[in-house]
VMD Tcl script that builds the backbone (N, CA, C; Angstrom):
set m [mol new atoms 219]
animate dup $m
set s [atomselect $m all]
$s set {name element resname resid chain x y z} {
  {N N UNK 1 A 0.824 -1.152 0.000}
  {CA C UNK 1 A 0.000 0.000 0.000}
  {C C UNK 1 A 0.882 1.233 0.000}
  {N N UNK 2 A 0.460 2.243 -0.730}
  {CA C UNK 2 A 1.244 3.470 -0.841}
  {C C UNK 2 A 1.053 4.321 0.401}
  {N N UNK 3 A 2.093 5.024 0.719}
  {CA C UNK 3 A 2.071 5.890 1.903}
  {C C UNK 3 A 1.296 7.167 1.572}
  {N N UNK 4 A 0.293 7.476 2.355}
  {CA C UNK 4 A -0.516 8.671 2.126}
  {C C UNK 4 A 0.249 9.895 2.631}
  {N N UNK 5 A 0.171 11.006 1.871}
  {CA C UNK 5 A 0.877 12.219 2.338}
  {C C UNK 5 A 0.220 12.743 3.603}
  {N N UNK 6 A 1.046 13.308 4.464}
  {CA C UNK 6 A 0.509 13.832 5.723}
  {C C UNK 6 A -0.291 15.103 5.450}
  {N N UNK 7 A -1.334 15.289 6.248}
  {CA C UNK 7 A -2.211 16.433 6.034}
  {C C UNK 7 A -1.571 17.747 6.496}
  {N N UNK 8 A -0.761 17.712 7.512}
  {CA C UNK 8 A -0.097 18.936 7.976}
  {C C UNK 8 A 1.415 18.721 7.945}
  {N N UNK 9 A 2.079 19.614 7.228}
  {CA C UNK 9 A 3.540 19.513 7.150}
  {C C UNK 9 A 4.149 20.309 8.286}
  {N N UNK 10 A 5.275 19.865 8.785}
  {CA C UNK 10 A 5.920 20.623 9.869}
  {C C UNK 10 A 6.427 21.975 9.326}
  {N N UNK 11 A 6.427 23.013 10.167}
  {CA C UNK 11 A 6.902 24.320 9.698}
  {C C UNK 11 A 8.388 24.251 9.360}
  {N N UNK 12 A 8.824 25.061 8.409}
  {CA C UNK 12 A 10.253 25.051 8.066}
  {C C UNK 12 A 11.078 25.521 9.264}
  {N N UNK 13 A 12.274 25.010 9.391}
  {CA C UNK 13 A 13.110 25.404 10.535}
  {C C UNK 13 A 13.476 26.884 10.429}
  {N N UNK 14 A 13.492 27.547 11.579}
  {CA C UNK 14 A 13.888 28.952 11.599}
  {C C UNK 14 A 15.402 29.029 11.674}
  {N N UNK 15 A 15.955 29.881 10.838}
  {CA C UNK 15 A 17.415 30.028 10.804}
  {C C UNK 15 A 17.791 31.292 11.567}
  {N N UNK 16 A 18.583 31.134 12.588}
  {CA C UNK 16 A 19.053 32.271 13.372}
  {C C UNK 16 A 20.480 32.583 12.967}
  {N N UNK 17 A 20.795 33.887 12.992}
  {CA C UNK 17 A 22.156 34.300 12.660}
  {C C UNK 17 A 23.104 34.104 13.834}
  {N N UNK 18 A 22.550 33.895 15.000}
  {CA C UNK 18 A 23.362 33.690 16.185}
  {C C UNK 18 A 22.622 32.767 17.142}
  {N N UNK 19 A 23.347 32.237 18.060}
  {CA C UNK 19 A 22.745 31.416 19.095}
  {C C UNK 19 A 22.575 32.283 20.333}
  {N N UNK 20 A 21.371 32.460 20.821}
  {CA C UNK 20 A 21.173 33.321 21.996}
  {C C UNK 20 A 21.910 32.767 23.202}
  {N N UNK 21 A 22.505 33.677 23.960}
  {CA C UNK 21 A 23.211 33.287 25.170}
  {C C UNK 21 A 22.231 33.273 26.335}
  {N N UNK 22 A 22.546 32.548 27.384}
  {CA C UNK 22 A 21.665 32.553 28.546}
  {C C UNK 22 A 21.576 33.970 29.136}
  {N N UNK 23 A 20.371 34.358 29.581}
  {CA C UNK 23 A 20.153 35.700 30.093}
  {C C UNK 23 A 20.455 35.764 31.577}
  {N N UNK 24 A 21.135 36.818 31.971}
  {CA C UNK 24 A 21.443 37.056 33.369}
  {C C UNK 24 A 20.850 38.410 33.757}
  {N N UNK 25 A 20.412 38.573 34.985}
  {CA C UNK 25 A 19.813 39.832 35.396}
  {C C UNK 25 A 20.813 40.981 35.385}
  {N N UNK 26 A 22.078 40.689 35.473}
  {CA C UNK 26 A 23.095 41.728 35.519}
  {C C UNK 26 A 23.602 42.115 34.132}
  {N N UNK 27 A 23.015 41.547 33.094}
  {CA C UNK 27 A 23.451 41.893 31.748}
  {C C UNK 27 A 22.981 43.294 31.388}
  {N N UNK 28 A 23.849 44.044 30.760}
  {CA C UNK 28 A 23.495 45.357 30.249}
  {C C UNK 28 A 23.391 45.261 28.738}
  {N N UNK 29 A 22.305 45.767 28.212}
  {CA C UNK 29 A 22.099 45.745 26.768}
  {C C UNK 29 A 22.272 47.162 26.261}
  {N N UNK 30 A 23.254 47.367 25.405}
  {CA C UNK 30 A 23.525 48.681 24.839}
  {C C UNK 30 A 22.965 48.744 23.432}
  {N N UNK 31 A 22.372 49.872 23.059}
  {CA C UNK 31 A 21.859 49.989 21.691}
  {C C UNK 31 A 23.010 50.065 20.706}
  {N N UNK 32 A 22.736 49.635 19.494}
  {CA C UNK 32 A 23.756 49.723 18.472}
  {C C UNK 32 A 24.009 51.179 18.138}
  {N N UNK 33 A 25.267 51.540 18.055}
  {CA C UNK 33 A 25.574 52.930 17.721}
  {C C UNK 33 A 25.343 53.143 16.238}
  {N N UNK 34 A 24.962 54.366 15.908}
  {CA C UNK 34 A 24.735 54.675 14.503}
  {C C UNK 34 A 26.071 54.726 13.768}
  {N N UNK 35 A 26.007 54.743 12.473}
  {CA C UNK 35 A 27.233 54.658 11.676}
  {C C UNK 35 A 27.823 56.031 11.395}
  {N N UNK 36 A 27.717 56.965 12.362}
  {CA C UNK 36 A 28.330 58.272 12.169}
  {C C UNK 36 A 29.833 58.146 12.357}
  {N N UNK 37 A 30.541 58.711 11.445}
  {CA C UNK 37 A 31.984 58.696 11.542}
  {C C UNK 37 A 32.445 60.005 12.158}
  {N N UNK 38 A 33.445 59.990 13.033}
  {CA C UNK 38 A 33.915 61.231 13.653}
  {C C UNK 38 A 34.373 62.262 12.618}
  {N N UNK 39 A 34.955 61.813 11.536}
  {CA C UNK 39 A 35.425 62.753 10.523}
  {C C UNK 39 A 34.242 63.435 9.837}
  {N N UNK 40 A 33.171 62.696 9.567}
  {CA C UNK 40 A 31.985 63.267 8.927}
  {C C UNK 40 A 31.360 64.325 9.830}
  {N N UNK 41 A 31.317 64.056 11.135}
  {CA C UNK 41 A 30.767 65.019 12.082}
  {C C UNK 41 A 31.642 66.263 12.130}
  {N N UNK 42 A 32.952 66.090 12.139}
  {CA C UNK 42 A 33.869 67.221 12.176}
  {C C UNK 42 A 33.704 68.096 10.953}
  {N N UNK 43 A 33.578 67.497 9.788}
  {CA C UNK 43 A 33.409 68.261 8.555}
  {C C UNK 43 A 32.084 69.013 8.576}
  {N N UNK 44 A 31.020 68.369 9.042}
  {CA C UNK 44 A 29.723 69.039 9.063}
  {C C UNK 44 A 29.719 70.197 10.058}
  {N N UNK 45 A 30.391 70.058 11.200}
  {CA C UNK 45 A 30.488 71.161 12.158}
  {C C UNK 45 A 31.292 72.305 11.555}
  {N N UNK 46 A 32.379 71.995 10.873}
  {CA C UNK 46 A 33.203 73.031 10.239}
  {C C UNK 46 A 32.411 73.789 9.180}
  {N N UNK 47 A 31.681 73.083 8.347}
  {CA C UNK 47 A 30.887 73.731 7.294}
  {C C UNK 47 A 29.785 74.589 7.911}
  {N N UNK 48 A 29.139 74.091 8.963}
  {CA C UNK 48 A 28.090 74.862 9.633}
  {C C UNK 48 A 28.652 76.144 10.229}
  {N N UNK 49 A 29.798 76.056 10.896}
  {CA C UNK 49 A 30.417 77.260 11.461}
  {C C UNK 49 A 30.838 78.238 10.371}
  {N N UNK 50 A 31.360 77.739 9.279}
  {CA C UNK 50 A 31.766 78.609 8.177}
  {C C UNK 50 A 30.560 79.339 7.594}
  {N N UNK 51 A 29.447 78.642 7.414}
  {CA C UNK 51 A 28.229 79.288 6.915}
  {C C UNK 51 A 27.698 80.313 7.916}
  {N N UNK 52 A 27.755 80.015 9.194}
  {CA C UNK 52 A 27.284 80.937 10.213}
  {C C UNK 52 A 28.132 82.207 10.242}
  {N N UNK 53 A 29.444 82.058 10.155}
  {CA C UNK 53 A 30.333 83.222 10.139}
  {C C UNK 53 A 30.114 84.047 8.873}
  {N N UNK 54 A 29.951 83.387 7.749}
  {CA C UNK 54 A 29.705 84.102 6.493}
  {C C UNK 54 A 28.384 84.866 6.545}
  {N N UNK 55 A 27.343 84.242 7.070}
  {CA C UNK 55 A 26.049 84.910 7.171}
  {C C UNK 55 A 26.124 86.090 8.131}
  {N N UNK 56 A 26.833 85.937 9.228}
  {CA C UNK 56 A 26.987 87.034 10.185}
  {C C UNK 56 A 27.748 88.194 9.559}
  {N N UNK 57 A 28.804 87.905 8.822}
  {CA C UNK 57 A 29.570 88.970 8.157}
  {C C UNK 57 A 28.701 89.683 7.134}
  {N N UNK 58 A 27.879 88.972 6.415}
  {CA C UNK 58 A 27.005 89.587 5.415}
  {C C UNK 58 A 25.955 90.484 6.074}
  {N N UNK 59 A 25.384 90.025 7.177}
  {CA C UNK 59 A 24.322 90.787 7.841}
  {C C UNK 59 A 24.884 92.020 8.541}
  {N N UNK 60 A 26.009 91.895 9.217}
  {CA C UNK 60 A 26.525 92.988 10.038}
  {C C UNK 60 A 27.534 93.887 9.318}
  {N N UNK 61 A 27.889 93.578 8.088}
  {CA C UNK 61 A 28.822 94.429 7.343}
  {C C UNK 61 A 28.106 95.733 6.988}
  {N N UNK 62 A 28.767 96.881 7.179}
  {CA C UNK 62 A 28.096 98.148 6.866}
  {C C UNK 62 A 27.765 98.246 5.379}
  {N N UNK 63 A 26.553 98.741 5.086}
  {CA C UNK 63 A 26.138 98.809 3.686}
  {C C UNK 63 A 26.736 100.006 2.967}
  {N N UNK 64 A 27.080 101.082 3.701}
  {CA C UNK 64 A 27.663 102.268 3.077}
  {C C UNK 64 A 28.860 102.715 3.911}
  {N N UNK 65 A 29.960 102.007 3.790}
  {CA C UNK 65 A 31.115 102.380 4.611}
  {C C UNK 65 A 31.702 103.710 4.144}
  {N N UNK 66 A 32.101 104.507 5.069}
  {CA C UNK 66 A 32.757 105.769 4.719}
  {C C UNK 66 A 34.234 105.638 5.070}
  {N N UNK 67 A 35.059 105.644 4.067}
  {CA C UNK 67 A 36.495 105.507 4.256}
  {C C UNK 67 A 37.136 106.880 4.147}
  {N N UNK 68 A 37.933 107.216 5.107}
  {CA C UNK 68 A 38.657 108.484 5.073}
  {C C UNK 68 A 40.132 108.160 5.078}
  {N N UNK 69 A 40.825 108.634 4.069}
  {CA C UNK 69 A 42.251 108.397 3.932}
  {C C UNK 69 A 42.967 109.640 4.466}
  {N N UNK 70 A 43.691 109.524 5.530}
  {CA C UNK 70 A 44.431 110.635 6.104}
  {C C UNK 70 A 45.832 110.646 5.545}
  {N N UNK 71 A 46.334 111.819 5.237}
  {CA C UNK 71 A 47.709 111.981 4.797}
  {C C UNK 71 A 47.859 111.845 3.294}
  {N N UNK 72 A 46.783 111.705 2.555}
  {CA C UNK 72 A 46.900 111.601 1.107}
  {C C UNK 72 A 46.302 112.857 0.485}
  {N N UNK 73 A 47.090 113.945 0.433}
  {CA C UNK 73 A 46.769 115.170 -0.273}
  {C C UNK 73 A 45.586 115.849 0.143}
}
mol reanalyze $m
mol bondsrecalc $m
mol representation Tube
mol addrep $m
């Protein structure tokens, strides 16, 4: 007699990328840090400061400077 197929198939095995370690109450779980690079942050701070200084110079520079040259005739 032929073997009848089973009506319910077992679920496929779950594949884990790691094996969980036993949990202890004293374990500290730290969040993953973002992928910010210190050099990228430094460059962005430098560019921001440069734009801020440029904008300040543009706003506060006198629009009609009066230059007086002393000693020239």
